[in-house]
C-alpha positions in Angstrom: -121.2 -233.1 -110.6 -121.1 -236.5 -112.5 -118.5 -237.0 -115.3 -121.0 -237.4 -117.7 -122.1 -233.8 -117.1 -118.6 -232.4 -116.9 -117.5 -234.3 -120.3 -120.6 -232.5 -122.1 -120.1 -228.8 -120.2 -116.2 -229.0 -121.2 -116.9 -230.4 -124.9 -119.3 -227.1 -125.3 -117.8 -224.7 -123.3 -113.9 -225.5 -123.7 -110.7 -225.7 -121.4 -108.6 -222.3 -120.7 -105.1 -224.0 -120.3 -103.0 -222.5 -117.8 -99.7 -224.5 -119.2 -100.8 -225.3 -122.9 -97.6 -227.5 -123.0 -98.1 -230.1 -120.5 -99.1 -233.5 -122.4 -99.2 -233.7 -126.0 -99.6 -231.1 -128.7 -103.5 -229.9 -129.2 -104.0 -229.3 -132.9 -105.1 -226.3 -134.4 -106.4 -226.2 -137.9 -106.6 -229.1 -140.4 -108.9 -231.6 -140.6 -111.1 -232.7 -136.9 -110.8 -232.8 -134.1 -109.1 -229.2 -135.0 -108.4 -226.9 -132.0 -108.4 -229.6 -129.4 -106.5 -231.0 -126.8 -106.6 -234.7 -124.7 -107.4 -234.6 -121.8 -108.5 -237.9 -119.2 -110.7 -237.1 -116.7 -110.9 -240.3 -114.1 -109.5 -242.8 -116.8 -112.2 -241.8 -119.8 -109.7 -239.7 -122.5 -111.5 -237.2 -124.6 -110.9 -234.3 -126.7 -111.4 -230.6 -125.9 -111.1 -227.4 -127.5 -108.9 -225.3 -126.1 -107.9 -222.8 -129.0 -111.2 -221.8 -129.6 -113.3 -218.5 -128.9 -115.6 -220.1 -126.6 -113.0 -221.8 -125.1 -110.7 -218.6 -124.3 -113.6 -217.9 -122.2 -114.2 -220.6 -120.6 -115.6 -221.3 -117.0 -113.3 -224.2 -116.4 -109.5 -224.0 -115.9 -106.9 -226.5 -115.6 -104.1 -225.5 -113.4 -100.9 -227.6 -113.4 -99.9 -229.3 -109.7 -96.8 -229.6 -110.5 -96.8 -233.7 -110.6 -97.7 -234.3 -114.1 -101.0 -233.8 -113.8 -103.1 -230.6 -113.3 -106.3 -229.7 -111.3 -110.0 -228.4 -113.3 -111.3 -225.5 -111.7 -114.6 -223.5 -111.9 -115.1 -220.6 -109.9 -111.5 -220.9 -108.6 -112.6 -224.4 -107.2 -110.9 -227.6 -107.8 -113.6 -230.2 -109.2 -111.6 -232.7 -110.6 -108.0 -234.1 -111.1 -107.2 -234.1 -115.0 -104.5 -236.1 -117.1 -102.8 -235.7 -120.2 -101.6 -238.2 -122.4 -97.9 -237.3 -123.2 -96.3 -236.9 -126.3 -96.1 -239.8 -128.4 -93.2 -241.3 -129.0 -93.2 -242.2 -132.7 -93.5 -238.0 -133.3 -89.6 -237.8 -133.0 -89.0 -240.1 -135.9 -88.6 -239.2 -139.4 -88.6 -240.8 -143.0 -85.5 -241.4 -144.7 -86.1 -238.5 -146.7 -86.2 -236.2 -143.3 -90.0 -236.2 -143.0 -91.3 -236.2 -139.2 -93.5 -238.8 -138.7 -96.1 -236.2 -136.9 -96.7 -234.6 -140.4 -98.0 -237.9 -141.7 -100.1 -239.4 -138.8 -101.4 -238.0 -135.5 -102.1 -239.3 -132.6 -106.1 -238.5 -131.2 -107.2 -239.7 -127.6 -104.8 -241.7 -126.2 -104.4 -244.8 -128.6 -105.6 -243.5 -132.0 -103.1 -242.8 -135.1 -105.2 -240.6 -137.5 -104.3 -239.3 -141.0 -105.8 -237.2 -143.7 -104.1 -238.8 -146.5 -105.0 -236.0 -149.2 -104.9 -232.8 -147.2 -106.9 -230.8 -149.9 -110.2 -230.9 -150.8 -111.7 -229.7 -154.5 -114.4 -227.7 -152.5 -112.7 -226.0 -149.7 -111.1 -223.1 -151.9 -114.4 -221.9 -153.4 -116.6 -219.8 -151.3 -119.4 -221.2 -153.1 -118.7 -224.7 -152.3 -116.8 -224.7 -149.3 -117.6 -226.0 -146.3 -118.1 -223.2 -143.8 -116.6 -224.8 -140.5 -114.0 -226.5 -142.4 -110.2 -226.2 -142.2 -108.4 -228.7 -143.4 -106.0 -227.0 -145.6 -104.8 -224.5 -142.7 -102.5 -227.2 -141.4 -100.9 -227.5 -144.8 -100.3 -224.1 -144.9 -98.7 -223.8 -141.7 -96.6 -226.6 -143.1 -97.4 -228.5 -140.0 -98.2 -231.8 -142.4 -98.7 -232.9 -146.5 -100.6 -232.4 -149.5 -100.1 -236.2 -150.1 -99.1 -239.0 -147.7 -97.7 -241.5 -149.4 -99.1 -245.4 -148.9 -95.6 -246.6 -148.0 -94.6 -243.7 -145.6 -98.2 -244.3 -144.1 -97.5 -247.7 -143.6 -93.9 -247.0 -141.6 -95.1 -244.7 -139.2 -98.4 -246.8 -138.7 -95.2 -249.7 -137.3 -93.8 -247.4 -135.5 -96.9 -246.0 -133.4 -98.0 -249.4 -132.7 -94.9 -250.3 -131.5 -93.3 -247.6 -129.7 -97.0 -246.2 -128.3 -99.7 -249.3 -128.5 -101.7 -247.5 -131.2 -104.8 -249.8 -131.1 -107.0 -248.5 -134.3 -106.3 -246.2 -137.1 -108.7 -243.5 -138.9 -107.6 -242.7 -142.3 -109.6 -239.7 -144.0 -109.3 -237.4 -146.8 -110.3 -234.1 -148.7 -112.7 -235.0 -151.3 -110.7 -235.0 -154.7 -112.4 -234.3 -157.8 -113.0 -237.9 -158.8 -115.7 -240.0 -159.3 -114.4 -242.2 -156.5 -114.4 -239.2 -154.0 -110.9 -241.0 -152.8 -112.2 -244.4 -152.1 -109.6 -245.5 -154.4 -106.5 -243.6 -152.3 -107.7 -244.6 -148.9 -107.9 -248.5 -150.8 -104.6 -248.1 -151.6 -103.2 -246.4 -148.4 -105.2 -249.1 -146.5 -103.6 -252.3 -147.9 -100.0 -251.2 -147.9 -100.7 -250.4 -143.9 -102.1 -254.1 -143.5 -98.9 -255.3 -145.6 -96.5 -253.8 -142.5 -99.0 -253.9 -139.1 -102.3 -255.8 -138.1 -104.2 -252.6 -137.2 -107.9 -252.0 -137.2 -108.8 -249.3 -140.5 -111.4 -247.1 -140.4 -111.7 -245.3 -143.9 -113.8 -241.6 -144.3 -114.9 -240.3 -147.4 -118.1 -239.2 -149.0 -120.4 -241.5 -150.7 -118.5 -242.9 -154.4 -120.7 -242.5 -157.5 -119.7 -246.6 -157.5 -121.0 -248.2 -154.7 -118.6 -251.1 -155.7 -116.1 -249.0 -154.0 -117.0 -250.3 -150.3 -116.4 -254.3 -151.3 -112.8 -252.7 -153.0 -112.5 -250.8 -149.6 -112.9 -254.1 -147.3 -111.3 -256.3 -149.5 -108.0 -253.9 -148.8 -108.2 -253.9 -145.1 -110.3 -251.6 -144.2 -112.7 -252.5 -141.4 -115.5 -249.7 -141.2 -116.5 -246.9 -143.2 -117.4 -243.7 -142.3 -119.2 -241.5 -144.8 -120.1 -238.1 -142.7 -123.7 -236.4 -143.0 -122.9 -233.3 -140.7 -125.8 -231.4 -140.8 -129.3 -232.9 -141.6 -131.8 -230.0 -142.9 -131.3 -229.4 -146.5 -131.6 -225.8 -145.8 -129.2 -225.7 -143.3 -126.8 -227.8 -145.1 -127.0 -225.3 -148.4 -126.7 -222.6 -146.0 -123.7 -224.2 -144.5 -121.9 -226.5 -146.5 -123.0 -225.8 -150.1 -121.2 -227.5 -152.5 -121.5 -230.8 -150.3 -125.6 -230.6 -149.9 -125.7 -231.0 -153.5 -125.4 -234.6 -152.4 -128.6 -234.9 -151.3 -129.0 -236.9 -148.2 -131.3 -239.5 -150.0 -128.1 -240.3 -151.9 -126.0 -240.8 -148.7 -129.2 -243.2 -147.0 -128.9 -244.8 -150.3 -124.7 -245.3 -149.6 -125.3 -246.1 -145.6 -127.3 -249.5 -147.0 -124.9 -250.6 -149.5 -121.9 -249.9 -146.9 -123.8 -251.6 -143.9 -124.4 -254.4 -146.8 -120.2 -255.2 -147.2 -119.1 -253.9 -143.7 -122.0 -255.1 -141.3 -124.1 -253.8 -139.4 -122.5 -250.9 -137.0 -119.8 -251.0 -138.6 -120.7 -247.9 -140.5 -120.7 -244.7 -138.9 -121.6 -241.0 -139.8 -120.6 -237.8 -138.0 -123.6 -235.0 -136.9 -122.7 -232.1 -136.0 -124.9 -230.3 -133.3 -125.2 -226.8 -133.1 -125.1 -225.6 -136.7 -128.7 -225.1 -137.0 -130.3 -228.7 -136.8 -133.1 -228.9 -134.9 -133.0 -231.8 -131.4 -135.8 -233.2 -133.4 -134.3 -233.6 -136.6 -131.4 -234.7 -135.1 -133.0 -237.9 -133.2 -135.4 -238.8 -136.2 -132.2 -239.0 -138.0 -130.1 -240.9 -135.6 -133.3 -243.3 -135.0 -133.4 -243.5 -139.0 -129.4 -244.2 -139.4 -129.6 -246.8 -136.4 -132.3 -248.5 -138.3 -129.7 -249.4 -141.3 -127.0 -250.3 -139.3 -125.5 -246.8 -139.4 -123.8 -245.7 -136.1 -124.8 -242.2 -135.5 -121.6 -240.2 -134.5 -122.6 -236.9 -132.6 -120.7 -234.6 -131.3 -121.0 -230.6 -130.3 -120.1 -228.5 -133.3 -116.6 -226.6 -132.5 -116.0 -223.4 -134.3 -112.6 -223.7 -135.6 -110.4 -220.3 -135.7 -109.9 -218.9 -139.0 -113.0 -219.7 -140.6 -116.3 -218.1 -141.8 -117.9 -219.9 -138.5 -115.1 -219.2 -136.6 -117.6 -217.0 -133.9 -120.4 -219.0 -134.5 -121.9 -220.7 -130.6 -121.1 -223.8 -129.6 -124.6 -225.9 -128.6 -125.0 -225.3 -124.9 -124.7 -228.6 -122.5 -128.1 -228.5 -122.4 -128.8 -229.3 -125.9 -126.3 -231.7 -126.2 -127.3 -233.5 -122.9 -131.1 -233.7 -124.4 -129.5 -235.2 -127.7 -127.3 -237.4 -126.0 -129.9 -239.1 -123.5 -132.6 -239.6 -126.2 -129.9 -241.0 -129.0 -128.2 -243.2 -126.1 -131.8 -244.7 -125.5 -132.0 -245.5 -128.9 -128.9 -247.1 -129.3 -129.4 -249.4 -126.3 -132.4 -249.9 -127.7 -131.0 -251.5 -130.9 -128.3 -253.2 -128.9 -125.5 -250.7 -130.8 -122.5 -249.4 -129.2 -119.3 -247.6 -130.1 -117.4 -250.1 -128.1 -118.8 -253.0 -130.8 -117.1 -251.0 -133.3 -113.5 -252.5 -135.0 -111.9 -249.0 -135.8 -113.4 -245.1 -136.1 -114.4 -242.0 -134.1 -117.0 -243.3 -133.2 -115.2 -246.1 -131.4 -112.8 -243.8 -130.4 -115.5 -241.7 -129.0 -113.3 -238.6 -127.5 -114.6 -235.9 -129.2 -118.2 -236.8 -127.7 -119.9 -237.7 -124.7 -122.3 -240.3 -126.3 -120.9 -243.6 -125.2 -121.7 -243.2 -122.0 -125.3 -242.3 -122.8 -125.3 -246.1 -124.5 -125.9 -248.1 -121.5 
């Protein structure tokens, strides 16, 4: 089986681990990627679901071989060797006031530092507005993170992650506060503190602010690339799956995308698209085409049903659907000359939650 197909299948079906303790700890709940674990296949590190209902029934099993690696089995036949990035060294450290660094930021994939600067969202606690796939406050309820990470804390952890674990980029996302800037002001403050401490490329992620002047302010604060996530495209699906966020129309997102590209540059703005929530293949491909034309990288990922959310039992998209989607979007990216590798920072550059980058060339 080709690596491209194998990664696509693993991210759709998930993986059963005979020893969940091998390698760096997986992630349960919280902001995405959730219920995943980092796995390296033939030199490529990807995030694979392991704590979901779908993963518990996966045909793929990881069996440790006693050598720090595992054999990937399907129908009891070994088809690949898996490696697991080790637990990062910075996880063993605490702040002066005793807060574990792992409550402030986490390692994603092999070399990406990620944090949710505000772990609450104005829509989360109201069923009439909450995104049905979101588990942003689950890790907060489980005392695995902080509601608000301070700029000083983030700078301290980022410096240690670069020094001890060779982290090469940082992703800062946020729950949406009840402010017109949608969290951009606090992201700018956090980015400025990190850049004053360590030279680390940063992507900030938030909803489109009411004032697009925030894009220039974020860039001036040290943010290298920007993520604004559509997740779903079809208005009817958006209204059903993410009723509060759907009040911000797709048309407004595109206005924000165009304004952000003028600040950050072509290919330095990205958006998440969650395949498998109801958007058709044609809808997703057309949206990606339009995004690429305005200079936005469409980071297409398979929807992963997260435990303890309204969509916990929603099926993941099939491997065939994802393969077709990746092929068509990959062709559009290739035609435009847009690549994830050219991004300065962000989920698209990391690429671990999607197989899309393997279809770019």
